[in-house]
C-alpha positions in Angstrom: 101.2 123.2 100.2 102.0 118.8 100.5 102.1 115.8 100.6 103.6 112.8 98.6 103.0 109.5 100.1 106.4 108.1 100.5 106.8 106.7 97.0 109.6 104.2 97.1 111.5 102.1 94.6 112.8 98.8 95.7 114.0 95.5 94.4 112.6 92.2 95.5 113.4 90.6 98.8 116.3 92.2 100.7 118.5 93.4 97.9 119.6 97.0 97.8 116.7 99.3 97.0 116.9 101.3 93.7 115.7 104.9 94.1 115.7 108.3 92.5 117.6 110.7 94.7 115.9 113.8 93.2 112.4 112.6 94.0 113.3 111.4 97.5 114.8 114.8 98.3 111.9 116.8 96.8 109.4 114.7 98.7 111.1 115.4 102.0 111.7 119.0 101.2 108.0 119.4 100.2 106.7 118.0 103.5 109.1 120.0 105.5 108.1 123.2 103.7 104.4 122.3 104.0 104.8 121.9 107.7 106.4 125.3 108.1 103.9 127.1 105.8 100.8 125.5 107.2 101.7 127.2 110.5 102.2 130.5 108.6 98.8 130.0 106.9 97.0 129.3 110.2 98.4 132.4 111.9 98.4 135.0 109.1 95.4 137.1 108.3 94.9 137.3 104.5 91.7 139.3 104.5 93.5 142.5 103.5 94.6 140.9 100.3 91.0 140.4 99.2 89.9 143.8 100.4 92.7 145.8 98.8 95.1 143.8 96.6 97.0 146.9 95.7 98.5 147.1 99.2 100.7 144.2 98.2 102.9 146.7 96.2 103.3 148.8 99.4 105.2 146.1 101.2 109.0 146.5 101.6 110.7 144.9 98.6 112.3 141.9 100.6 108.9 141.1 102.1 107.2 141.6 98.8 109.5 139.2 97.0 109.3 136.6 99.9 105.6 136.9 100.1 105.0 136.5 96.3 107.4 133.5 96.2 105.8 131.8 99.3 102.3 132.6 98.0 103.1 130.9 94.7 104.6 127.8 96.3 101.7 127.6 98.7 99.6 126.6 95.7 101.8 123.7 95.0 99.9 121.2 97.2 99.5 119.0 94.1 103.3 118.5 93.8 103.0 115.5 96.1 100.5 114.0 93.6 102.8 114.6 90.7 105.8 113.0 92.4 103.7 110.1 93.6 102.3 109.5 90.1 105.9 109.5 88.6 107.3 107.0 91.0 104.2 104.8 90.9 104.2 104.6 87.1 107.9 103.9 87.0 107.6 101.2 89.7 104.5 99.6 88.1 106.1 99.5 84.7 109.2 97.8 86.0 107.1 95.3 88.0 105.0 94.5 85.0 108.1 93.2 83.3 108.1 90.2 85.7 105.1 88.0 84.7 104.5 86.6 88.2 104.0 90.1 89.6 101.1 91.2 87.5 98.3 89.5 89.4 99.3 91.3 92.6 99.8 94.8 91.3 96.1 95.9 91.0 95.4 94.5 94.5 98.3 96.5 95.9 97.1 99.6 94.1 93.6 99.3 95.6 95.0 98.6 99.1 97.4 101.6 98.9 94.8 103.9 97.5 92.2 103.0 100.1 94.8 103.2 102.9 95.6 106.8 101.9 91.9 107.7 101.7 91.5 106.3 105.3 94.5 108.3 106.4 92.9 111.4 104.8 89.7 110.8 106.8 91.7 110.5 110.0 93.7 113.6 109.2 90.8 115.8 108.2 88.0 114.7 110.6 90.1 114.2 113.7 93.2 116.3 113.0 94.0 120.0 113.0 90.8 121.1 111.2 88.8 118.2 112.6 87.2 117.5 115.9 90.2 117.2 118.2 92.2 120.1 116.7 89.3 122.6 116.7 88.1 121.5 120.1 91.5 122.1 121.6 91.9 125.5 119.9 88.4 126.7 120.7 87.8 125.0 124.1 84.4 123.8 122.8 84.1 120.1 122.9 80.4 120.0 122.2 80.7 121.1 118.5 80.6 117.9 116.5 80.5 119.6 113.0 84.3 119.2 112.5 83.9 115.5 113.1 82.1 115.1 109.8 82.4 118.3 107.8 85.7 117.5 106.0 84.3 114.2 104.9 83.0 116.4 102.0 86.5 117.8 101.2 89.0 116.9 98.5 92.4 117.6 100.0 95.9 116.3 99.2 95.5 112.8 100.6 92.1 112.3 99.1 93.3 113.2 95.6 96.4 111.0 95.9 94.2 108.1 97.1 91.6 108.4 94.3 94.3 108.9 91.6 96.1 105.8 92.8 93.0 103.8 92.4 91.8 105.3 89.1 95.1 105.9 87.3 96.6 102.7 88.8 93.7 100.8 87.2 94.2 102.5 83.8 98.0 101.8 84.0 97.4 98.1 84.9 95.3 97.5 81.8 97.6 99.4 79.6 100.8 97.7 80.8 99.7 94.1 81.2 100.3 91.4 78.5 103.5 93.2 77.6 101.7 96.5 77.1 104.7 98.2 78.6 106.4 97.6 75.3 103.9 99.9 73.5 105.4 103.1 74.7 104.1 105.4 72.0 100.5 104.0 72.4 100.6 104.4 76.1 101.9 108.0 75.9 99.2 108.9 73.4 96.5 107.5 75.6 97.8 109.2 78.8 98.2 112.4 76.9 94.7 112.4 75.4 93.1 111.5 78.8 95.1 114.4 80.5 93.9 116.9 77.9 90.3 115.7 78.1 90.4 116.1 81.9 91.8 119.7 81.6 89.3 120.7 78.9 86.3 119.2 80.6 87.2 120.7 84.0 85.5 124.1 83.6 82.4 122.5 82.2 82.1 120.0 85.0 82.8 122.7 87.6 80.0 124.9 86.1 77.7 121.9 86.0 78.2 120.9 89.6 78.2 124.5 90.9 74.7 125.0 89.3 73.0 121.8 90.5 70.1 122.1 92.9 71.7 122.8 96.3 70.3 123.9 99.6 71.6 127.3 100.5 72.7 127.5 104.2 70.6 129.8 106.4 72.2 132.1 108.9 75.8 131.0 108.4 78.4 132.1 111.0 80.0 135.4 110.2 83.3 133.7 109.3 81.5 131.5 106.7 79.6 134.2 104.8 82.1 133.8 101.8 81.5 130.0 101.8 77.8 129.8 101.2 78.1 128.5 97.6 79.8 125.7 95.9 82.7 124.9 96.1 83.4 125.2 99.8 83.6 122.5 102.5 81.1 124.4 104.6 78.6 124.5 101.7 79.2 120.9 100.7 78.7 119.7 104.3 75.5 121.6 104.6 74.2 119.6 101.6 75.4 116.3 103.2 74.4 113.4 100.9 75.8 110.9 98.6 75.3 113.4 95.8 77.3 116.1 97.6 80.1 113.6 98.5 80.4 112.4 94.9 80.3 115.9 93.5 82.9 117.0 96.0 85.2 114.3 94.6 84.6 115.5 91.0 84.6 119.3 91.6 84.8 120.1 95.3 87.0 122.3 97.3 90.8 122.5 96.9 91.9 119.4 94.8 89.1 117.6 93.0 89.6 115.0 90.3 88.9 117.6 87.7 91.5 118.9 86.9 94.0 117.1 89.2 93.5 113.7 87.7 95.4 115.3 84.8 98.4 115.9 87.1 98.4 112.2 87.9 98.2 111.2 84.2 101.1 113.6 83.3 103.1 112.0 86.2 102.4 108.6 84.7 103.8 109.8 81.3 107.0 110.9 83.0 107.2 107.6 85.0 106.8 105.3 82.0 109.4 107.3 80.1 111.9 106.9 83.0 111.1 103.2 83.0 112.4 102.6 79.5 115.4 100.3 79.4 117.6 103.0 77.9 117.5 106.6 79.2 115.6 109.0 77.0 118.0 111.6 75.8 117.2 115.2 76.5 114.1 114.2 78.6 114.8 117.0 81.1 115.1 119.6 78.3 111.9 118.4 76.5 110.0 118.1 79.7 111.1 121.5 80.9 110.1 123.2 77.7 106.7 121.5 77.9 106.3 122.7 81.5 107.3 126.3 80.5 104.9 126.1 77.6 102.0 125.1 80.0 103.1 127.9 82.3 103.0 130.4 79.4 99.5 129.2 78.4 98.4 129.5 82.0 99.7 133.0 82.0 97.6 133.9 78.9 94.5 132.5 80.6 95.3 134.5 83.8 95.8 137.7 81.7 92.3 137.0 80.2 90.8 136.9 83.6 90.6 133.1 84.1 92.2 133.0 87.6 91.4 133.0 91.3 93.3 134.4 94.2 92.2 131.8 96.8 94.0 128.5 97.5 90.9 126.5 96.7 89.8 124.8 93.5 91.9 126.4 90.7 90.7 128.1 87.6 92.2 126.9 84.3 94.8 129.7 84.3 96.0 128.9 87.8 96.1 125.2 87.2 98.1 125.3 84.0 100.6 127.7 85.5 101.0 125.5 88.5 101.3 122.2 86.6 103.7 123.7 84.1 106.0 125.1 86.8 105.9 121.8 88.7 106.9 119.8 85.6 109.7 122.3 84.9 111.0 122.0 88.5 110.9 118.2 88.4 112.8 118.1 85.1 115.4 120.6 86.5 116.1 118.2 89.4 116.3 115.2 87.1 118.8 117.0 84.9 121.0 118.3 87.7 121.1 115.0 89.5 120.2 111.8 87.6 121.1 112.9 84.1 124.5 114.2 85.2 125.4 111.1 87.2 125.4 112.9 90.5 122.8 110.7 92.2 125.0 109.0 94.9 126.9 112.1 95.8 123.8 114.2 96.0 121.8 111.6 98.0 124.6 111.2 100.6 124.9 115.0 101.3 124.0 115.5 105.0 121.3 118.1 104.2 119.8 115.9 101.5 119.8 112.9 103.8 118.0 115.0 106.4 115.2 115.8 104.0 115.1 112.2 102.7 114.4 111.1 106.3 111.4 113.4 106.4 110.2 112.0 103.1 110.2 108.4 104.5 107.2 109.4 106.8 105.7 112.1 104.7 102.2 110.6 104.8 102.2 110.4 108.6 103.7 113.9 109.1 101.0 115.3 106.9 98.3 113.5 109.0 99.7 114.8 112.3 99.5 118.5 111.6 97.6 118.7 114.8 100.9 118.3 116.6 101.5 122.0 115.6 99.2 123.0 118.5 101.6 121.8 121.1 104.5 124.1 120.3 102.1 127.0 119.7 100.7 126.4 123.3 104.3 126.4 124.7 105.1 129.6 122.9 101.9 131.2 124.1 102.9 130.4 127.7 106.3 131.9 127.1 104.9 135.1 125.6 102.6 135.6 128.5 105.6 136.6 130.5 105.9 139.7 128.4 103.5 142.7 127.9 101.2 142.8 124.8 101.5 139.1 124.3 99.3 137.2 121.8 97.3 134.0 122.1 98.7 131.7 119.4 95.7 129.4 119.9 93.8 132.0 117.8 93.9 132.0 114.0 94.9 135.0 111.8 96.6 136.8 114.7 99.3 138.4 112.5 98.2 140.8 109.8 99.6 143.2 107.2 103.3 144.0 107.9 103.8 141.2 110.4 104.5 138.4 108.1 107.9 137.8 109.7 106.2 137.1 113.1 104.1 134.3 111.6 107.2 132.9 109.9 109.1 132.9 113.2 106.4 131.0 114.9 106.5 128.5 112.0 110.2 128.0 112.5 109.6 127.5 116.3 107.0 124.8 115.4 109.3 123.1 112.9 111.9 122.5 115.7 109.4 120.3 117.5 108.5 118.4 114.3 112.3 117.9 113.7 112.5 116.3 117.2 109.5 114.1 116.5 110.9 112.8 113.1 114.3 112.1 114.7 112.9 110.1 117.6 110.4 108.1 115.5 113.1 107.3 113.0 115.0 105.5 115.7 112.3 102.8 115.6 111.9 102.8 111.8 108.6 104.8 112.0 106.8 101.8 113.6 103.0 102.2 113.7 103.1 105.1 111.3 100.5 105.2 108.4 103.3 104.0 106.1 104.0 101.1 108.4 100.3 100.1 108.4 100.0 100.3 104.6 103.2 98.3 104.1 101.9 95.6 106.4 98.5 95.4 104.6 100.1 95.4 101.1 102.4 92.6 102.0 99.7 90.3 103.3 100.0 86.9 101.6 103.5 87.8 100.3 106.8 86.3 101.4 108.7 89.4 100.3 110.2 91.7 102.9 110.4 95.4 102.3 113.2 97.7 103.5 111.2 100.9 102.7 111.0 101.9 106.4 114.4 100.6 107.5 116.1 103.9 108.2 119.6 102.4 108.2 119.1 100.8 104.8 117.3 103.7 103.2 119.9 106.3 104.4 123.0 104.3 103.8 122.5 101.3 101.5 120.7 102.4 98.4 121.5 101.9 94.7 120.9 105.3 93.3 119.5 105.4 89.8 121.4 107.3 87.2 120.4 108.3 83.6 123.8 109.7 82.6 124.3 108.5 78.9 127.4 106.4 79.6 125.7 104.6 82.5 123.4 101.9 81.3 120.1 101.9 83.1 119.2 98.5 84.7 115.6 97.3 84.2 115.4 95.3 87.4 112.1 94.4 89.1 111.2 96.9 91.9 108.4 97.0 94.3 105.3 99.1 93.8 105.4 102.6 95.1 103.2 104.3 97.6 
C-alpha cells in the first residue's frame, strides 16, 4: 500500500487553515497502515500462493478473513494518489477564484510535482530497495545495481509527481479565465479523459510489452519470473531513454496508464467539492458510481482479466480497486463533512494522532529504510532464544505464520511512532514536505502554517458540507 503527499488546504497568510477532516484522517491512516504492511510484505513468503492458490481456503477462518482483507487493501497504493488529486483540485479551483493567484499556480504545480519525483528517486534508489537498504540487509556494498535499477520504476511517489504535473496543467488551462464557472464542461472533459485512459490502457500495455527489448541472460534465480516486461529488473536491463519513458507509460506497479485516470477522477471530485454550495447527495451518487465500477471490475475478473500480483493491474483489478476507493472516500465524506461532524471528528485523540502522521506522509514513505533498525534490534533479542530467525532476510515467515510477520510489523511501527512524535516537536523541519514548502514559497510573502503542528492540530477551521451550513468559498493555498 501508500502514500499521499500531505495535501493541505489553507487560507492566505496566517489565518486559520481550512481543511477536510476526513481526508486528513485517511491520509494519516493510510501511511500508518502502509508502514505496518510493508514490513509484513518484506517478511512474508507469498510463493505458496502462486504455486497452489487453493491452499488459501485451508487457512483457519480468522486468518483467512484477515488475509483476504489485508491482501485487498495492499493493492490500494493508489489511494494516496486519489486523495492527493481531490485535495489538489479543490485547492486549485478555490485559488483560481482570486485573479492575482493564477499566474503562480502552474509554477507551484511544477515545483511540487518535480519535488515529489526527486523524493521518489531518493526513496527508491537510496532507500529500502535501493543501495543503502539492500547493502545493509545483504552485507554486500559492492553491488551498485540497486543504485540505479529503480530509476526505471513507477511507484507511488512517481505516479503522484507525474500526475501533479500533467493533471495540474490540464486543470490550470480548464480553470483559468473563470473556467471554474464552467462546471459541467470541466466534468465532461475530465470524465472523457479518464475513460480514454482506462480504455487505452490494455492496448498501450500490449504495445509496450511487445516492443523490441533485450532479454536478460542468466538472470539470478530470484529474478526468473521477472525476465519480461513489466518488471523493474527487466526494465533496468534495457536501460535507455526508451525504457524509462515506457516505464512511465506502462511500467511496473503504478504507470500513467491506467493510474492517470485515478487522478482525473480525483479532480472531478475536487472541483465538485469546490462549488460555492454543497452538492446534495454527492456521497450517495459517488458511492453508487464507485460500487458500479467495482461491479464492472468484478465482471472483468470473472472473465479472466485479472492478475494476482501487486504489480501493474489488469483492467479487472484496476476498476475494482478504483471503485472501492471512490466508495470509501464518499463514505467518509458522508459520515463526517456531510453530517456536520468535522470538528468533533478531527479533535478526537485517535484521529488527531493519525492526522499528525499525515502531515509528514511523504517523508515517512521515503524513510521506509528506517524499518531495518527495529528489525535488527529484534533479531538481536531473538538470538537469546533457540530456533531464532534472522529478520534481515526476506520472506522468513511462510504459510501458517502470518501472525508472526504481523507481530514484527507492530514492533516496527512502535519505532516509527517514536520518530513521528519526536520530529513533530520541531514541526518536521528538514523533511521533504519542509523542503517543498520552502521551494514553493520562493518569491512569495505568504507564510504557510501547513507544518506548524500546534496550528494544524488545534487551530483549524474544519470544512462542513451539512446542508444548513453554508460553504465558504475562501481562497486557500495549493495542495501538495
